[in-house]
N, C-alpha and C positions, 0 to 999 in steps of 0.2 A: 767549480774549479777544484774544491777540496776532494770531491768524489773522483775526479779524473786523476789527481795526484795519488790518491789512495789505491786506485786500480793499477796505476803504473808501478807503485811500490810492491804491490802484490805480485805483479808479473815478474818483476826483478827477483823477488824472494823465491817464487816458484822456479824461475830459471836457475837460480843458484842451487836450490835443492836438487834439481834434476842433474846438474853437472857435478855435484858432490858425490864421489863414488861410493861412500859408505851408506848402506841402508840402516833403518832402525834395527833390524834383526842383526846385522853385522856389528852395529854399535854395542848392543847388549851382549853379544857373544864375546866381543873383545873386552868389554867391561868385566864380565864374570870371569873370563880366562885370566885377565890381569890381576883381579882380586884374589883368585885361587892361587896364582903363582906367587904373589907378594905375601899374602896372609898365611897360607898353609905350606906352599912349596919352600919358601925361604924361612918363614917364621917358625914352623914346627918340623921342617925337613921331611914333609910327607912326600915321598917319591911319586906316589900315584897322582896326587893333585899337581905335583910339579910337572909331570909329563902331560897331564891334561891341559894345564895352563899354557905350557909351551906350544902344544899342538894346536890349541884354539887360536893363539896369537899368530902362529905361522900360517894357519889356514886363512885367516882374515887378511893377512898381508898379501899372501899369494893370490887370493881372489881379487883384491883391489888392483894389484899390478897387472893381472891377466886381463881384467875388464878394461882398465885404462889403455893398455897397449892395443887391445882389440878395437876399442872405440876410435882411437886415433887412426888406426889403419883403415877402418871402414869409412870414416868420413872422407877419406881421399880416394877410396876405391869403389864407392857405390856408383854405378853407371847412371847416366841420365835416363829418366823415364821416357818411354816413347809417348808421342802425343796421343792423348785419350780424349776423344771428342764426344762420345755418346755412350750412355749406359742404359740398361733397361732394369727397372726395379723388379726385384723378385727372382732374377736370374743370376746364376753363378757365372761370372765373367773373369777371364784371365786378362789382367791389365798389361802384362809385359814387364812390369816393374820387378826387379830382382836384386838380391843382395848376396855377396859372397857368404857361403855357409860357414867358413872358417872351421872346417873339419879337423885341421891340424892343431887347433887351439883347444886344449882339454877344458871341460867344465864350463864352456861359454855357451850362453843361450841368447839368440837374437830374435826379437819380436818387434812388431810395429803395429800401429793403428791409424785410422783416418780421423783427423780432427775436423776437417772441412772437405766436403760437405758432411754434416752429421748424419747419424742414422745409417752408416755403412758398416757392415760386418766384414772384417778382413780375415782371410784364411791364408796360411803360409804353407806352401807345398815344396818339399825338397826335390830339386831337379838337378842331378849331377852335383857339381861343386857350387851351385847357387840355390838360394831359397827364393821361390817365385811367389807372386801375390795373386790371389783370387778374391774377388769382392762380391758382396750381395748388397744392393741398395734397398732400403725399406720403403722409401717414398720418392716421389719425383722432386726435381729441383733444378735450378740453373745457377752455377757458381762460376767465378772467374778463374779458379784454379783449385788444385788439390794440395792439401797441407797434411803431412804425416808426422807422427811422433815415433822416432826409432829409439829403441831401448836395447842396450847391451848389458847383460848381467850374467851372473854365475848360476849354476843349477841349484845351489843352496840358498839363494836369495840374500847373500851377505853383502853384495855390492852391485851397483848398477849405475849406468850413465845414460841419460836421455838427451836427445836434441830434436829439433823440428826441422823438417825439410819441406820446402814449398816448390811446387811445379806449376808454373803459370800456364794459362790457356783455358779458354771457355770449355766447360763440361756440362752437357745436358743429360739429365737423368729422366728418362721417360717413364710414365706409369706402367705398371704391369697389367697386361691385357687379360691375363687369366684365360678363361674359356670363352671370351668374347670374340674370338677370331671368326667364328661362324655365326655371329649374332645377327638376326634379322633386324636391320635398322629401319627407320622410317623411310618410306618411299620418297625419294627426292621429288620435289614439286617443280623445280627449275630444270630445264634442259634446253638443248639447242634445236629442238624439233620445230618445224614450221607449222604455224597455226594460221587460221583465216585472218583476214585483215581486221584490225581491232575495231573498225567501225561497225562490224557485224558481230553476231553471236559466235562464240568460239566453237559451238557444236554444229554449225551449219555445214552445208555441202561445200566440199573443198574445190569444186569446179564451177567456173562461170560459163554461161550460155550466151552466145551471140549469133548474129546472122552470118551466113557463109560469105566469104569474099574470095576472089581468085587468089590462089597461092596457098590456101589452107589445105592441110593434109586430108586426104579422103578418109583416113582411119578415124578422124575426129568427128565425122559427120554423124548426126543422130538420125539413122535411117528409119527407126520406128516412128519418130516424130514426123519425118518427111512423108512416110506412107499415110499418116493420119491427117496431116495438115497441108501437105504438098509444099512445105517450106523447108529450105535447107538451113539448118542450124548446126553449129559445131560447139564442142566443149573445149574450153581453153583453161589452162592452169590459173587458179585464182591467185591474186597478189597475196603473198605470204611474208610474214616477218617472224623473227625468233620470238619465243614467248617472253613477254615483258616481265613476268614474275621470276625472281631469282631467289636462291636460298642463301641465307646467312646463318651463322651459328655463333653461340656464345657459351663460354664455360663460367658458370657461377660457382664460386668457391665457398667453402664452409667446412665445419667438422664432418669428417667422413667423406670427403670429396674425391678420394683416390679412384673409386669405381667409376664415378662420372667422368673424371679425366681420362680414364682408360677407354670409356665408350667414345669420347670425343676423338681420341687418337685413332681408334678403329675406323670411325666414320671418315676421317681425313685420309688415312692410308688406303682405304678400300674405295675411294672415290664415291663415298656414300652421299655427298652433298651435290653431286652433279658438276656442271661446268659454271665457271664465273662466280664461284662462291667467295664469301668473305668470312673470316673467323676472328672473333674477339674473345678476350678473357680478362678476368680481374687482374689488375696490375699491368695491363698493356694499354697504352694510350691509343695507338693506331691499329686498326684491324689488319690482319695478315691476309695476303693474297696468294702466297706460295706455301707449299707443304712444310719446308724447313722453318719458315718464320712462324707458321701456326704451331708446330711442335715445340718451338722455343717458348711461345706464349703459354702453352700448356704447362711446361716445366717452370716457367717464371711465376705462374699463378700460385704455386705452393707457398711462397713466402709472403703473399699479399696480406693475409690475415695476421701474420706474425709481425708485420711492420706497420705502416700507416693505415692499412685497410681495416684493422680491427676497430678503429674509431669511426669509420665511415658507415653509411647506411648499407645494409646487406645487398641492396640492389642498385647502388649508386652507379656502378660501372655499366650494368645492363641498361639503366635509364639513359645514360649518355650514348651508349651504342645504338639503341633503338631510335633515339631522337635524330641521330645522324643518318640512319638508314631510312627514316620515314619520308624523306624528300627524294628518294631514288625510285619512285614508281612502286609497282606492286611487289612486295617482298614477303617472303615466308621465313620466319626465324625459328631455329631449333635451339632451345636452351638446354644445356647439359647441367645438371644440378644434383646434389646428394639427395638420396631418398630418405631424408630425415626432416620431419616437420620442425620448423623453427621460425624466427623472425623473417628469414628470407622469403618464406612462402607467401605471406600476405603482401610483402613489399614487391615481390616480383609480379604477383597477380595484379597489383595496383598499377604497376608500370605498364603491363601489357594491355590494360584497358584503354590507355591513351594512344596505343599504337594502331595505325590504320591497317597494317598487314595482318597476316595470320601468324600465330605463335603456337609451337608445339614444345613439349617438355620431354626430355629423356632423363630419367632419374636412375642413378647408379647405386647399387648396394652390394655388400658382400654376404650373401646368404639371406634366406627367408625362412624363418622358423614358424612352426605350426602354432596357432594361437592357443589351442587347448593342450593341456599337459598329457603326457603319455600315461597309460595305466600303471598302477602301483607295481604290479608284478614285472612289468617291462623295465621300470626304473631300478628295481632291485636286482634283476638279472643282467642288465646291460648298462654299459656306460654310454650315456647319450653325448654325442659330439656337441661342442660349444659352437653356437652360431653367432658370429659377430654382427650380423645384419639386423633386420627388423622382423617383427612378427607379422603374421598375416592380418591380424586385427589392425595393427598400426599402418600396414600397407593399405588396407581397405579405407581407413580414415583419411590417409593422405590422398588416395586417388579420388575419394569423394569430394575433397576440397577442390581439386582441379575440375572435376565433373560439374560441380555447381557453378564454377566460374566460366564454364563453356570452353575450356582449353583441352586440347588433346594431350594425353600424357601416356608414356610408356615407362615401365620399370624394368631395368636390365640387371641381372644377377651375375656378377663377375665370377663367382665360384662355380656356377653350374652352366652359365651361358644361356639361361632361360629368360624369356621376356614376358611381362605381364602388362595388360592394358585395362582400360576402364570396364570393359565388358565382363572381365573375370573377377573384379573386386565385388561386383554385385552377387556373384555366385557364392563368394566366401561369406557374405552376410546371411545366406540361407543355410550355412553349414555344409556346403558342398565342396569346400576347399578352394584353393587358388589354382586357376587354370593356367595353361601355358600356350603362348602364341607360337605356332610352328614356324 
């Protein structure tokens, strides 16, 4: 209770400071100008300090009046923001939100920033008599609205007034796909192709043979068999059903999971999961069956670890998802996860051992660095780029863990669009480098 009251008092104090038009710089300028005017201007009749003191006080008063009048005018004249439903992280997007530039008001500067969702860089572009907004989101997320802090101040920083503006409406920030647009994903196992009747082997002959009866088409008669046995047999289409196995996918969150979320988005938008798929993610109770619902689940999973999910088991959501799918026949599950070894690795593998279907992993990363350092002369002459991902040695160790567990795994690099699998991590062990799956 005490903590809640203290936070409320802090919010009120911060709100009062934002509405108070005089900044710390303006306060000290007014203080020094007043002291110079009173102590030296009137005290010793120093005309130079008298002029400086008067000019400083007048400048502070004019800046405060200008800022207050501009802020009152803007609060009534800012148009409503157009509905913004979806953003893509990493892309510069014009939101349509604009503020009057107040070009007729001298020495006034208008700026604003996004408070919610966090991690959004806001850029202001002049367009005619308005200042328009362009934003770049750093990571995915799902919020109920956009909250901005608008600040009106003078160019000297002597005064400023700030207030918050909230625009309701769900906003989905999707992960940046980078160069994964042409990524070769896992070949979907489920499709709607007809296969032989499940009572027989799926690789068998797709045609049945029976004795000829009046009414059968002459084109279906097996004439070579008739010439050898003198019996009329015909081929008929075998009873076929859709493949029983279907593909489901799950996004496992954790540190550095943005590339994995991007890979899941590409798989969904490019129909990489075939037909009749289901998609689950950490933070989503029910699996999604439509593309829009699946993309919202990807965005919502960003806040799972920052809320209640940080205390749960790393693979608790995956365990519940696979338990629910285990009773739906033959199922193949593709798990999208970060390419970082951690507690989730052993927990996820333990969960998949109890699953009756097949499980494949798609691990996302932002860059793969060479395990051995560059030569000294190369490091002295060139500035090596910083790689945010993992090294080839770490990648080989991670792929070895999945290989020993008998699980299929692929690593996708969002920065280059390359894909690595278990066959190539063995090559890196022999010093031949990490190969690429075309």
